[in-house]
N, C-alpha and C positions, 0 to 999 in steps of 0.2 A: 460258789460258783454262781448260784444266782445270782445274788450280787453286782457279783463281777462281770454278767451277763448283763445284767442293767447299764451298768455303767458304759461297757463297750457299747451298747444301744445309742447311750443320751449320746456318746464323743460320737461318736459313726454319723447321727442326727444330726448335731450343731457343724459337723463336717460338710453336711450335704448343705444347710441351711446356710454357712459359710460359704460355701463354692456359688452358688444360686444367689447369696447376695452379690458377690462379685461380681459374676458374672452381669448380672443384672445392669451395677455401676458401668463395670464396661460398656455394656449395649446401651445404654441410655448415654454416657459420654461421648463414645464414636458416632454416633448418629448426628450429631449437628453436625460432624467434621465430612462424617457424609455425604449431607447434603449440602452443605459449604461446596465440594467438589461438585456436584451435580449441576449447583446451581453454575456455577464457575462456566462449566465448557457449554453451557447453551447462553451465554450472556456473551450478547455481541463485541463492547469494548470490553477491556478488560479495568477493572477498578484500580486508582488512583495508589493505595495502598497497597498493591501487588505482595505476594511474599516472594525472598527472595527467587528461589527458582524459576516462578512464573517471569518473574522481571527481567532473569537473564537469558531464557528462550527466545523473548519475543524479541530482546537484545542482539540475539543471533540469528533469529530470524531476518532483519533487516540487514544485518550485515551481508546477508550471505545474498539479498537481494541486491546490492548496492555491489560484489562482488560480480554476480549473475553480471550484468545490465551494463556491468563496467562506467558507472558511475563517478565522476567528477565531484572532487572534492570540492569547487567551487559550490556545488549544486545544494549540500550538507547544509543548510543552513536553514536559518528561523524565516520565516514567511514561506511563502507560494512561490515554488519556481518550474519553469516548461526548462527540464535537459535532457538536451536534443545532444543524442551519440551518432555522427556521420560511419563510424563503423560501422554500428551492430545493427544500422538503422533503425532504428527505437526513439522515443519520447518517452520522457517518464516523468509524469507528474510528479513532485515531490511537495512534502508542505510539512514544513520544522523538520527536515533532514530527514524525512521517510518517506518511502515509493509509495504513492496510492493508486498510480492508475500508469498502463503501461500500454502503448499505441506502436504499432509499424507507422514508418515513413520513408518517406523518399526524396531527393533534394534536387537540386539543380543541376544542368549538364556541365563539360567543361569548359561550353561557351560562356555561359549565364550561371557559377557557382553560386552556392548556398555561404554567405560568410562565416567565418569562424568568429567566436570571441564571449563576452558578456556584452548582455543588450539590456532593454527594460521592455515589456508593453506599453507602447506610447499612444495605440490607439487602437480600438476593437469594432467591426462592425457583421452583425449579424448576415446579411445578404449583399454584402460585397459583391459587385460587379470588376473587372481589371479593367482602368481605362487606359492602359497599354496596349493589354492581350482581347479583352473583350472577355473575357472567362470568367465565368460564376466563381466565388473562391468565399463560402457558404464559413461564415465560422470563423472569418480574420481575425486573428489577434495580432498587428503587426511590430517586429521590435527594432528593422536596420533599413532605412528607406523606403523602396517598396517591397521588400521582404515581411511574410507572413510566413506567422503557424492557421494552414487554413484545413478545410473539409476539400477533398479532389475525387468527385465524379470518376478524371480519368482512372485515377489512379485505382480506387476500385476494382476498374473493369477491367485495364493491361496490365496490373500489378506492376513490378519494378520494370517492366519494359517498358518507360517511358519515363519523362521527366520534368519540372517544373523551370521556371524560367530562374528560379534563384529562392525559391518559397518552399516549408517544411511542408508537404503535401501529406492527409492524415487520410488514410479510408475507411474508416472507419465516422458512421456518422455519429452516433449514437454516444460513442467516447468523450468526440472533439466538442459535441453539445455541453455533455458534461460538466467539462473540461473548462468552456468559455463559458457557464454560469458561474463559476470560480472564482476565474482568472478577473485578477483588477489590475486596471489602467498602473504602472509604475511595478507590477512585479514582474522578476528576474527573468532572464531567458541564455541560457547558458548553449552555445554552441558547438563542437569537440567534434575533432575525429582520435580515441581512445581503443 
């Protein structure tokens, strides 16, 4: 009987040691995975080799934004695009087919409408003053004749109660300054009603 007790005690001790070893191994293997997950959540840009689930989540997020702002398919292209929707009254700054910045915009009146179409920024003027209307047009990015995307202090003060003379007015000065610094002459501008 004494031998069986000793044998049983030895088996029990071995079992506990085995479980402890298994727990230690499992914990040691799991620790780097937990650290990696924590690192991913604090890192702003996603690394290139994302796991499929994270890549799918980013694609879904982009798809939702494209649907929410009714972004025209002509805006979903490589490069920088000022995507301007007259129905939603939004300018979406797109880079390589992804929405980067969204701004409120207003447009020309029925007598001086903002033209629809696909254009290119052909001129930039940080402190522009209109030669026709003698009004300030800071951060102007001209895309069609005298029509430009630019900041409007009138739009900021009066909102949609006013109109432009054909330009796409922006009321957020910081955002338009940020975009102005990144847009280059030759970048695409798409103006549409959808």
